ChimeraX commands (.cxc) that place a marker at each C-alpha (Angstrom):
marker #1 position -13.63,24.21,-8.51 radius 0.5
marker #1 position -11.22,21.96,-11.30 radius 0.5
marker #1 position -11.62,18.47,-12.49 radius 0.5
marker #1 position -8.91,16.47,-11.46 radius 0.5
marker #1 position -6.80,15.58,-14.14 radius 0.5
marker #1 position -6.19,11.83,-15.11 radius 0.5
marker #1 position -3.04,11.25,-13.55 radius 0.5
marker #1 position -1.72,13.04,-10.26 radius 0.5
marker #1 position 0.30,12.58,-7.21 radius 0.5
marker #1 position -1.93,13.36,-4.12 radius 0.5
marker #1 position -0.64,13.51,-0.97 radius 0.5
marker #1 position -1.92,13.81,2.79 radius 0.5
marker #1 position 0.52,15.68,5.13 radius 0.5
marker #1 position 0.87,17.98,8.03 radius 0.5
marker #1 position 1.80,21.22,8.08 radius 0.5
marker #1 position 3.93,22.87,10.41 radius 0.5
marker #1 position 0.86,24.24,12.49 radius 0.5
marker #1 position -0.38,20.38,12.99 radius 0.5
marker #1 position -3.04,20.80,10.41 radius 0.5
marker #1 position -3.76,18.07,8.18 radius 0.5
marker #1 position -4.27,18.44,4.35 radius 0.5
marker #1 position -4.41,16.66,0.79 radius 0.5
marker #1 position -2.24,18.20,-1.23 radius 0.5
marker #1 position -1.15,17.91,-5.13 radius 0.5
marker #1 position 2.90,16.97,-6.00 radius 0.5
marker #1 position 4.42,18.87,-8.35 radius 0.5
marker #1 position 8.05,18.52,-8.42 radius 0.5
marker #1 position 9.48,19.17,-5.09 radius 0.5
marker #1 position 6.19,21.79,-4.14 radius 0.5
marker #1 position 2.74,21.04,-2.63 radius 0.5
marker #1 position -0.03,22.66,-4.04 radius 0.5
marker #1 position -2.29,22.45,-0.74 radius 0.5
marker #1 position -6.25,21.67,-1.01 radius 0.5
marker #1 position -8.99,22.45,0.96 radius 0.5
marker #1 position -10.64,19.35,-0.91 radius 0.5
marker #1 position -11.29,16.50,1.54 radius 0.5
marker #1 position -10.97,12.65,0.08 radius 0.5
marker #1 position -14.86,12.29,-0.47 radius 0.5
marker #1 position -14.18,15.37,-2.96 radius 0.5
marker #1 position -10.74,14.15,-4.35 radius 0.5
marker #1 position -12.53,10.61,-5.22 radius 0.5
marker #1 position -15.28,12.08,-7.01 radius 0.5
marker #1 position -12.31,14.12,-9.14 radius 0.5
marker #1 position -12.73,17.56,-7.52 radius 0.5
marker #1 position -10.36,19.29,-6.22 radius 0.5
marker #1 position -10.17,22.95,-4.76 radius 0.5
marker #1 position -6.87,24.84,-4.27 radius 0.5
marker #1 position -6.24,27.09,-1.72 radius 0.5
marker #1 position -3.70,29.02,-2.83 radius 0.5
marker #1 position -0.83,28.04,-1.03 radius 0.5
marker #1 position 2.48,26.09,-1.74 radius 0.5
marker #1 position 4.76,24.49,0.55 radius 0.5
marker #1 position 7.95,22.67,-0.15 radius 0.5
marker #1 position 7.55,18.75,-0.22 radius 0.5
marker #1 position 10.39,18.37,2.61 radius 0.5
marker #1 position 8.96,21.24,4.64 radius 0.5
marker #1 position 5.78,19.12,5.89 radius 0.5
marker #1 position 5.31,15.91,7.46 radius 0.5
marker #1 position 4.05,13.11,5.30 radius 0.5
marker #1 position 1.13,10.92,6.82 radius 0.5
marker #1 position -0.33,7.88,5.27 radius 0.5
marker #1 position -2.19,8.78,2.10 radius 0.5
marker #1 position -5.59,7.48,3.78 radius 0.5
marker #1 position -7.32,6.62,6.57 radius 0.5
marker #1 position -9.20,3.46,5.81 radius 0.5
marker #1 position -11.91,1.40,7.64 radius 0.5
marker #1 position -9.74,-1.85,6.29 radius 0.5
marker #1 position -6.43,-3.12,4.90 radius 0.5
marker #1 position -7.52,-5.81,2.68 radius 0.5
marker #1 position -4.26,-8.23,1.83 radius 0.5
marker #1 position -4.20,-10.78,-1.16 radius 0.5
marker #1 position -1.51,-13.35,-0.40 radius 0.5
marker #1 position 0.38,-16.05,-2.36 radius 0.5
marker #1 position -0.94,-14.09,-5.69 radius 0.5
marker #1 position 3.09,-14.58,-6.93 radius 0.5
marker #1 position 3.80,-17.85,-7.64 radius 0.5
marker #1 position 7.27,-17.84,-6.56 radius 0.5
marker #1 position 6.45,-15.77,-3.70 radius 0.5
marker #1 position 4.00,-18.44,-2.62 radius 0.5
marker #1 position 6.81,-21.32,-2.86 radius 0.5
marker #1 position 9.45,-19.34,-0.79 radius 0.5
marker #1 position 7.11,-18.60,2.20 radius 0.5
marker #1 position 5.44,-22.46,2.38 radius 0.5
marker #1 position 2.31,-21.52,0.38 radius 0.5
marker #1 position 0.87,-22.69,-2.62 radius 0.5
marker #1 position 1.24,-21.22,-5.76 radius 0.5
marker #1 position -1.48,-20.80,-8.64 radius 0.5
marker #1 position -3.99,-20.78,-6.45 radius 0.5
marker #1 position -7.82,-20.28,-7.71 radius 0.5
marker #1 position -8.81,-17.90,-5.03 radius 0.5
marker #1 position -6.72,-15.53,-2.98 radius 0.5
marker #1 position -5.75,-16.26,0.37 radius 0.5
marker #1 position -7.05,-13.56,2.02 radius 0.5
marker #1 position -6.21,-11.37,5.46 radius 0.5
marker #1 position -6.57,-8.16,6.65 radius 0.5
marker #1 position -3.75,-5.76,8.64 radius 0.5
marker #1 position -5.74,-3.44,11.55 radius 0.5
marker #1 position -5.43,0.25,10.69 radius 0.5
marker #1 position -3.02,0.53,13.44 radius 0.5
marker #1 position -0.35,-1.60,11.90 radius 0.5
marker #1 position -0.47,1.36,9.14 radius 0.5
marker #1 position 2.55,3.98,8.82 radius 0.5
marker #1 position 3.91,6.36,6.25 radius 0.5
marker #1 position 6.95,7.40,4.57 radius 0.5
marker #1 position 9.88,7.62,6.13 radius 0.5
marker #1 position 8.32,5.89,8.88 radius 0.5
marker #1 position 9.81,3.69,11.26 radius 0.5
marker #1 position 9.47,-0.16,11.48 radius 0.5
marker #1 position 9.64,-0.94,15.24 radius 0.5
marker #1 position 10.60,-4.69,15.47 radius 0.5
marker #1 position 8.73,-6.73,18.21 radius 0.5
marker #1 position 10.55,-8.17,21.17 radius 0.5
marker #1 position 12.67,-11.44,20.67 radius 0.5
marker #1 position 10.18,-13.64,23.13 radius 0.5
marker #1 position 7.65,-12.86,20.23 radius 0.5
marker #1 position 9.32,-13.16,16.93 radius 0.5
marker #1 position 12.85,-13.58,15.70 radius 0.5
marker #1 position 12.02,-13.91,11.78 radius 0.5
marker #1 position 10.62,-10.27,10.58 radius 0.5
marker #1 position 10.81,-10.01,6.95 radius 0.5
marker #1 position 9.58,-7.22,4.05 radius 0.5
marker #1 position 7.22,-7.89,1.17 radius 0.5
marker #1 position 7.10,-4.83,-1.38 radius 0.5
marker #1 position 3.68,-4.66,-3.30 radius 0.5
marker #1 position 1.14,-2.42,-5.05 radius 0.5
marker #1 position -1.92,-0.76,-3.18 radius 0.5
marker #1 position -5.01,-0.23,-4.74 radius 0.5
marker #1 position -6.84,2.68,-3.36 radius 0.5
marker #1 position -10.92,2.12,-3.61 radius 0.5
marker #1 position -12.72,5.31,-4.47 radius 0.5
marker #1 position -16.09,4.36,-3.99 radius 0.5
marker #1 position -18.25,1.84,-2.51 radius 0.5
marker #1 position -19.00,-1.46,-3.98 radius 0.5
marker #1 position -20.54,-4.82,-3.41 radius 0.5
marker #1 position -20.80,-7.94,-5.68 radius 0.5
marker #1 position -18.73,-5.79,-8.53 radius 0.5
marker #1 position -18.23,-7.40,-11.60 radius 0.5
marker #1 position -15.08,-8.26,-13.08 radius 0.5
marker #1 position -15.90,-6.01,-16.28 radius 0.5
marker #1 position -16.67,-3.01,-14.15 radius 0.5
marker #1 position -14.12,-3.78,-11.25 radius 0.5
marker #1 position -11.23,-0.81,-12.22 radius 0.5
marker #1 position -13.83,1.92,-12.20 radius 0.5
marker #1 position -13.72,1.08,-8.12 radius 0.5
marker #1 position -10.06,1.90,-7.84 radius 0.5
marker #1 position -9.13,5.89,-7.14 radius 0.5
marker #1 position -5.28,5.13,-7.53 radius 0.5
marker #1 position -2.50,3.49,-6.54 radius 0.5
marker #1 position 0.27,3.56,-4.11 radius 0.5
marker #1 position 3.19,1.33,-2.29 radius 0.5
marker #1 position 2.70,-0.82,0.85 radius 0.5
marker #1 position 4.83,-3.04,2.88 radius 0.5
marker #1 position 3.41,-6.25,4.20 radius 0.5
marker #1 position 5.89,-6.34,6.76 radius 0.5
marker #1 position 5.52,-10.12,8.46 radius 0.5
marker #1 position 6.62,-11.77,11.26 radius 0.5
marker #1 position 7.10,-14.91,9.48 radius 0.5
marker #1 position 7.88,-17.60,12.09 radius 0.5
marker #1 position 4.56,-16.66,13.44 radius 0.5
marker #1 position 2.40,-17.07,10.04 radius 0.5
marker #1 position 4.49,-20.44,9.43 radius 0.5
marker #1 position 3.12,-21.61,13.45 radius 0.5
marker #1 position -0.38,-19.67,13.75 radius 0.5
marker #1 position -3.31,-21.36,12.22 radius 0.5
marker #1 position -4.19,-17.86,10.77 radius 0.5
marker #1 position -1.77,-14.83,9.70 radius 0.5
marker #1 position -3.74,-11.63,12.43 radius 0.5
marker #1 position -0.54,-11.83,15.04 radius 0.5
marker #1 position 2.32,-12.31,12.11 radius 0.5
marker #1 position 0.73,-9.76,10.25 radius 0.5
marker #1 position -0.89,-7.25,12.41 radius 0.5
marker #1 position 2.07,-5.70,14.79 radius 0.5
marker #1 position 2.16,-1.76,15.30 radius 0.5
marker #1 position 3.98,-0.12,12.35 radius 0.5
marker #1 position 3.46,-3.42,10.13 radius 0.5
marker #1 position 2.18,-1.62,7.44 radius 0.5
marker #1 position 4.38,0.95,5.73 radius 0.5
marker #1 position 2.07,3.15,3.31 radius 0.5
marker #1 position 2.79,5.80,0.37 radius 0.5
marker #1 position 4.37,8.24,0.25 radius 0.5
marker #1 position 0.96,8.87,-2.03 radius 0.5
marker #1 position -1.34,8.30,-4.32 radius 0.5
marker #1 position -1.15,7.96,-8.11 radius 0.5
marker #1 position -4.43,8.05,-10.18 radius 0.5
marker #1 position -4.97,7.13,-13.57 radius 0.5
marker #1 position -2.26,4.20,-13.98 radius 0.5
marker #1 position -3.03,0.74,-15.08 radius 0.5
marker #1 position -2.23,-1.53,-11.74 radius 0.5
marker #1 position -1.84,-4.52,-14.36 radius 0.5
marker #1 position 1.80,-4.14,-15.60 radius 0.5
marker #1 position 3.73,-2.57,-12.67 radius 0.5
marker #1 position 7.81,-3.34,-11.68 radius 0.5
marker #1 position 8.45,-3.18,-7.95 radius 0.5
marker #1 position 12.10,-3.28,-6.92 radius 0.5
marker #1 position 12.68,-3.39,-3.38 radius 0.5
marker #1 position 16.19,-2.54,-1.93 radius 0.5
marker #1 position 17.16,-3.42,1.66 radius 0.5
marker #1 position 20.38,-1.65,2.44 radius 0.5
marker #1 position 21.15,-0.41,-1.27 radius 0.5
marker #1 position 20.77,-3.98,-2.67 radius 0.5
marker #1 position 18.19,-5.28,-4.32 radius 0.5
marker #1 position 16.28,-8.10,-2.84 radius 0.5
marker #1 position 13.14,-7.74,-4.98 radius 0.5
marker #1 position 12.51,-7.34,-8.82 radius 0.5
marker #1 position 9.07,-8.19,-10.00 radius 0.5
marker #1 position 6.01,-6.98,-11.89 radius 0.5
marker #1 position 1.96,-6.98,-11.13 radius 0.5
marker #1 position 1.85,-8.86,-14.70 radius 0.5
marker #1 position 3.65,-11.73,-13.03 radius 0.5
marker #1 position 0.40,-12.41,-10.46 radius 0.5
marker #1 position -1.46,-15.51,-10.90 radius 0.5
marker #1 position -4.99,-13.70,-9.92 radius 0.5
marker #1 position -5.91,-10.43,-12.45 radius 0.5
marker #1 position -6.66,-7.40,-10.43 radius 0.5
marker #1 position -10.45,-7.28,-11.49 radius 0.5
marker #1 position -11.01,-10.55,-10.03 radius 0.5
marker #1 position -9.54,-9.48,-6.53 radius 0.5
marker #1 position -11.70,-6.45,-6.80 radius 0.5
marker #1 position -14.90,-8.68,-7.51 radius 0.5
marker #1 position -13.92,-11.62,-5.39 radius 0.5
marker #1 position -13.55,-9.73,-2.33 radius 0.5
marker #1 position -16.45,-7.61,-2.73 radius 0.5
marker #1 position -18.61,-10.57,-2.76 radius 0.5
marker #1 position -17.36,-11.14,0.76 radius 0.5
marker #1 position -17.30,-7.93,2.19 radius 0.5
marker #1 position -18.28,-4.00,1.35 radius 0.5
marker #1 position -15.84,-1.89,-0.20 radius 0.5
marker #1 position -15.60,1.76,1.03 radius 0.5
marker #1 position -13.72,4.68,-0.27 radius 0.5
marker #1 position -10.25,4.63,1.15 radius 0.5
marker #1 position -10.00,1.14,1.65 radius 0.5
marker #1 position -6.61,-0.05,0.96 radius 0.5
marker #1 position -6.38,-3.56,-1.38 radius 0.5
marker #1 position -2.69,-4.67,-0.75 radius 0.5
marker #1 position -2.06,-6.94,-3.97 radius 0.5
marker #1 position 0.35,-9.38,-2.94 radius 0.5
marker #1 position 4.21,-10.07,-3.24 radius 0.5
marker #1 position 6.56,-11.01,-5.79 radius 0.5
marker #1 position 9.26,-13.24,-4.57 radius 0.5
marker #1 position 12.69,-11.96,-2.53 radius 0.5
marker #1 position 10.98,-11.50,0.82 radius 0.5
marker #1 position 13.88,-11.74,2.95 radius 0.5
marker #1 position 14.76,-10.58,7.00 radius 0.5
marker #1 position 15.05,-7.38,8.30 radius 0.5
marker #1 position 16.82,-6.30,11.74 radius 0.5
marker #1 position 17.48,-3.45,13.40 radius 0.5
marker #1 position 19.70,-0.35,11.49 radius 0.5
marker #1 position 18.11,-1.52,7.98 radius 0.5
marker #1 position 16.49,0.76,5.58 radius 0.5
marker #1 position 13.78,-1.07,3.36 radius 0.5
marker #1 position 12.57,1.03,-0.22 radius 0.5
marker #1 position 9.92,0.06,-1.89 radius 0.5
marker #1 position 10.07,1.15,-5.44 radius 0.5
marker #1 position 7.24,1.10,-7.82 radius 0.5
marker #1 position 7.37,2.07,-11.36 radius 0.5
marker #1 position 5.44,5.51,-12.23 radius 0.5
marker #1 position 4.42,5.99,-8.35 radius 0.5
marker #1 position 7.58,6.38,-6.29 radius 0.5
marker #1 position 9.45,5.53,-3.76 radius 0.5
marker #1 position 8.68,4.07,0.03 radius 0.5
marker #1 position 11.28,4.16,2.63 radius 0.5
marker #1 position 11.47,3.23,6.20 radius 0.5
marker #1 position 13.92,2.97,8.76 radius 0.5
marker #1 position 13.68,-0.36,11.07 radius 0.5
marker #1 position 14.51,0.01,14.75 radius 0.5
marker link #1:1,2 radius 0.2
marker link #1:2,3 radius 0.2
marker link #1:3,4 radius 0.2
marker link #1:4,5 radius 0.2
marker link #1:5,6 radius 0.2
marker link #1:6,7 radius 0.2
marker link #1:7,8 radius 0.2
marker link #1:8,9 radius 0.2
marker link #1:9,10 radius 0.2
marker link #1:10,11 radius 0.2
marker link #1:11,12 radius 0.2
marker link #1:12,13 radius 0.2
marker link #1:13,14 radius 0.2
marker link #1:14,15 radius 0.2
marker link #1:15,16 radius 0.2
marker link #1:16,17 radius 0.2
marker link #1:17,18 radius 0.2
marker link #1:18,19 radius 0.2
marker link #1:19,20 radius 0.2
marker link #1:20,21 radius 0.2
marker link #1:21,22 radius 0.2
marker link #1:22,23 radius 0.2
marker link #1:23,24 radius 0.2
marker link #1:24,25 radius 0.2
marker link #1:25,26 radius 0.2
marker link #1:26,27 radius 0.2
marker link #1:27,28 radius 0.2
marker link #1:28,29 radius 0.2
marker link #1:29,30 radius 0.2
marker link #1:30,31 radius 0.2
marker link #1:31,32 radius 0.2
marker link #1:32,33 radius 0.2
marker link #1:33,34 radius 0.2
marker link #1:34,35 radius 0.2
marker link #1:35,36 radius 0.2
marker link #1:36,37 radius 0.2
marker link #1:37,38 radius 0.2
marker link #1:38,39 radius 0.2
marker link #1:39,40 radius 0.2
marker link #1:40,41 radius 0.2
marker link #1:41,42 radius 0.2
marker link #1:42,43 radius 0.2
marker link #1:43,44 radius 0.2
marker link #1:44,45 radius 0.2
marker link #1:45,46 radius 0.2
marker link #1:46,47 radius 0.2
marker link #1:47,48 radius 0.2
marker link #1:48,49 radius 0.2
marker link #1:49,50 radius 0.2
marker link #1:50,51 radius 0.2
marker link #1:51,52 radius 0.2
marker link #1:52,53 radius 0.2
marker link #1:53,54 radius 0.2
marker link #1:54,55 radius 0.2
marker link #1:55,56 radius 0.2
marker link #1:56,57 radius 0.2
marker link #1:57,58 radius 0.2
marker link #1:58,59 radius 0.2
marker link #1:59,60 radius 0.2
marker link #1:60,61 radius 0.2
marker link #1:61,62 radius 0.2
marker link #1:62,63 radius 0.2
marker link #1:63,64 radius 0.2
marker link #1:64,65 radius 0.2
marker link #1:65,66 radius 0.2
marker link #1:66,67 radius 0.2
marker link #1:67,68 radius 0.2
marker link #1:68,69 radius 0.2
marker link #1:69,70 radius 0.2
marker link #1:70,71 radius 0.2
marker link #1:71,72 radius 0.2
marker link #1:72,73 radius 0.2
marker link #1:73,74 radius 0.2
marker link #1:74,75 radius 0.2
marker link #1:75,76 radius 0.2
marker link #1:76,77 radius 0.2
marker link #1:77,78 radius 0.2
marker link #1:78,79 radius 0.2
marker link #1:79,80 radius 0.2
marker link #1:80,81 radius 0.2
marker link #1:81,82 radius 0.2
marker link #1:82,83 radius 0.2
marker link #1:83,84 radius 0.2
marker link #1:84,85 radius 0.2
marker link #1:85,86 radius 0.2
marker link #1:86,87 radius 0.2
marker link #1:87,88 radius 0.2
marker link #1:88,89 radius 0.2
marker link #1:89,90 radius 0.2
marker link #1:90,91 radius 0.2
marker link #1:91,92 radius 0.2
marker link #1:92,93 radius 0.2
marker link #1:93,94 radius 0.2
marker link #1:94,95 radius 0.2
marker link #1:95,96 radius 0.2
marker link #1:96,97 radius 0.2
marker link #1:97,98 radius 0.2
marker link #1:98,99 radius 0.2
marker link #1:99,100 radius 0.2
marker link #1:100,101 radius 0.2
marker link #1:101,102 radius 0.2
marker link #1:102,103 radius 0.2
marker link #1:103,104 radius 0.2
marker link #1:104,105 radius 0.2
marker link #1:105,106 radius 0.2
marker link #1:106,107 radius 0.2
marker link #1:107,108 radius 0.2
marker link #1:108,109 radius 0.2
marker link #1:109,110 radius 0.2
marker link #1:110,111 radius 0.2
marker link #1:111,112 radius 0.2
marker link #1:112,113 radius 0.2
marker link #1:113,114 radius 0.2
marker link #1:114,115 radius 0.2
marker link #1:115,116 radius 0.2
marker link #1:116,117 radius 0.2
marker link #1:117,118 radius 0.2
marker link #1:118,119 radius 0.2
marker link #1:119,120 radius 0.2
marker link #1:120,121 radius 0.2
marker link #1:121,122 radius 0.2
marker link #1:122,123 radius 0.2
marker link #1:123,124 radius 0.2
marker link #1:124,125 radius 0.2
marker link #1:125,126 radius 0.2
marker link #1:126,127 radius 0.2
marker link #1:127,128 radius 0.2
marker link #1:128,129 radius 0.2
marker link #1:129,130 radius 0.2
marker link #1:130,131 radius 0.2
marker link #1:131,132 radius 0.2
marker link #1:132,133 radius 0.2
marker link #1:133,134 radius 0.2
marker link #1:134,135 radius 0.2
marker link #1:135,136 radius 0.2
marker link #1:136,137 radius 0.2
marker link #1:137,138 radius 0.2
marker link #1:138,139 radius 0.2
marker link #1:139,140 radius 0.2
marker link #1:140,141 radius 0.2
marker link #1:141,142 radius 0.2
marker link #1:142,143 radius 0.2
marker link #1:143,144 radius 0.2
marker link #1:144,145 radius 0.2
marker link #1:145,146 radius 0.2
marker link #1:146,147 radius 0.2
marker link #1:147,148 radius 0.2
marker link #1:148,149 radius 0.2
marker link #1:149,150 radius 0.2
marker link #1:150,151 radius 0.2
marker link #1:151,152 radius 0.2
marker link #1:152,153 radius 0.2
marker link #1:153,154 radius 0.2
marker link #1:154,155 radius 0.2
marker link #1:155,156 radius 0.2
marker link #1:156,157 radius 0.2
marker link #1:157,158 radius 0.2
marker link #1:158,159 radius 0.2
marker link #1:159,160 radius 0.2
marker link #1:160,161 radius 0.2
marker link #1:161,162 radius 0.2
marker link #1:162,163 radius 0.2
marker link #1:163,164 radius 0.2
marker link #1:164,165 radius 0.2
marker link #1:165,166 radius 0.2
marker link #1:166,167 radius 0.2
marker link #1:167,168 radius 0.2
marker link #1:168,169 radius 0.2
marker link #1:169,170 radius 0.2
marker link #1:170,171 radius 0.2
marker link #1:171,172 radius 0.2
marker link #1:172,173 radius 0.2
marker link #1:173,174 radius 0.2
marker link #1:174,175 radius 0.2
marker link #1:175,176 radius 0.2
marker link #1:176,177 radius 0.2
marker link #1:177,178 radius 0.2
marker link #1:178,179 radius 0.2
marker link #1:179,180 radius 0.2
marker link #1:180,181 radius 0.2
marker link #1:181,182 radius 0.2
marker link #1:182,183 radius 0.2
marker link #1:183,184 radius 0.2
marker link #1:184,185 radius 0.2
marker link #1:185,186 radius 0.2
marker link #1:186,187 radius 0.2
marker link #1:187,188 radius 0.2
marker link #1:188,189 radius 0.2
marker link #1:189,190 radius 0.2
marker link #1:190,191 radius 0.2
marker link #1:191,192 radius 0.2
marker link #1:192,193 radius 0.2
marker link #1:193,194 radius 0.2
marker link #1:194,195 radius 0.2
marker link #1:195,196 radius 0.2
marker link #1:196,197 radius 0.2
marker link #1:197,198 radius 0.2
marker link #1:198,199 radius 0.2
marker link #1:199,200 radius 0.2
marker link #1:200,201 radius 0.2
marker link #1:201,202 radius 0.2
marker link #1:202,203 radius 0.2
marker link #1:203,204 radius 0.2
marker link #1:204,205 radius 0.2
marker link #1:205,206 radius 0.2
marker link #1:206,207 radius 0.2
marker link #1:207,208 radius 0.2
marker link #1:208,209 radius 0.2
marker link #1:209,210 radius 0.2
marker link #1:210,211 radius 0.2
marker link #1:211,212 radius 0.2
marker link #1:212,213 radius 0.2
marker link #1:213,214 radius 0.2
marker link #1:214,215 radius 0.2
marker link #1:215,216 radius 0.2
marker link #1:216,217 radius 0.2
marker link #1:217,218 radius 0.2
marker link #1:218,219 radius 0.2
marker link #1:219,220 radius 0.2
marker link #1:220,221 radius 0.2
marker link #1:221,222 radius 0.2
marker link #1:222,223 radius 0.2
marker link #1:223,224 radius 0.2
marker link #1:224,225 radius 0.2
marker link #1:225,226 radius 0.2
marker link #1:226,227 radius 0.2
marker link #1:227,228 radius 0.2
marker link #1:228,229 radius 0.2
marker link #1:229,230 radius 0.2
marker link #1:230,231 radius 0.2
marker link #1:231,232 radius 0.2
marker link #1:232,233 radius 0.2
marker link #1:233,234 radius 0.2
marker link #1:234,235 radius 0.2
marker link #1:235,236 radius 0.2
marker link #1:236,237 radius 0.2
marker link #1:237,238 radius 0.2
marker link #1:238,239 radius 0.2
marker link #1:239,240 radius 0.2
marker link #1:240,241 radius 0.2
marker link #1:241,242 radius 0.2
marker link #1:242,243 radius 0.2
marker link #1:243,244 radius 0.2
marker link #1:244,245 radius 0.2
marker link #1:245,246 radius 0.2
marker link #1:246,247 radius 0.2
marker link #1:247,248 radius 0.2
marker link #1:248,249 radius 0.2
marker link #1:249,250 radius 0.2
marker link #1:250,251 radius 0.2
marker link #1:251,252 radius 0.2
marker link #1:252,253 radius 0.2
marker link #1:253,254 radius 0.2
marker link #1:254,255 radius 0.2
marker link #1:255,256 radius 0.2
marker link #1:256,257 radius 0.2
marker link #1:257,258 radius 0.2
marker link #1:258,259 radius 0.2
marker link #1:259,260 radius 0.2
marker link #1:260,261 radius 0.2
marker link #1:261,262 radius 0.2
marker link #1:262,263 radius 0.2
marker link #1:263,264 radius 0.2
marker link #1:264,265 radius 0.2
view
């Protein structure tokens, strides 16, 4: 047994035999682990001696969360562009079902045109919770983060503008690309987010532009619901959200984490 180093890339994948493992990413290789998620969040890893090429396995969503918590309008310019309210004193809260999640390289399936005609991308930083927490103090909030990953909060914008709440517009299957891996030991409060659509930059922001701090968000939501290990907290999108269509390729890149790429069908 070894102690988990501060900064690691942790991937969840399926091998060619259909078995699911966690592994450590090193360059283009994966060091396979026998550790489960509970052991990983307790900073213990167990290598089983197997090395695999990253491209030889199927990358999965990095966690299977009990809930996907989304904070809306945390960036003032994005709030303005989508008809929201900038500089909120409390976040706009909504949840996504786990059925919305797809991994890196997974396909975003557009709903029928009789359901929505305006599906948009939203590149974000997502936090992965590492320990159970309720009524968390702001000064202790960062201790509850296991690591960071990338999220694309795909949104049926026409529905969020007309529905009284966001569940339908945010909750379609495949509307939650997540991954490709979890990176531990980085500061989520100052990360650049660049989203490209078919190779053209459409979003270029930084988490330091958020109008609500990450410790505040964690503390605030923990007063509403208990956070569990593996829960996903999507921290909101910078400005530049724009429509996507069949055939598009969306890439959300976050410094110190990597790239989340998805094809639209």
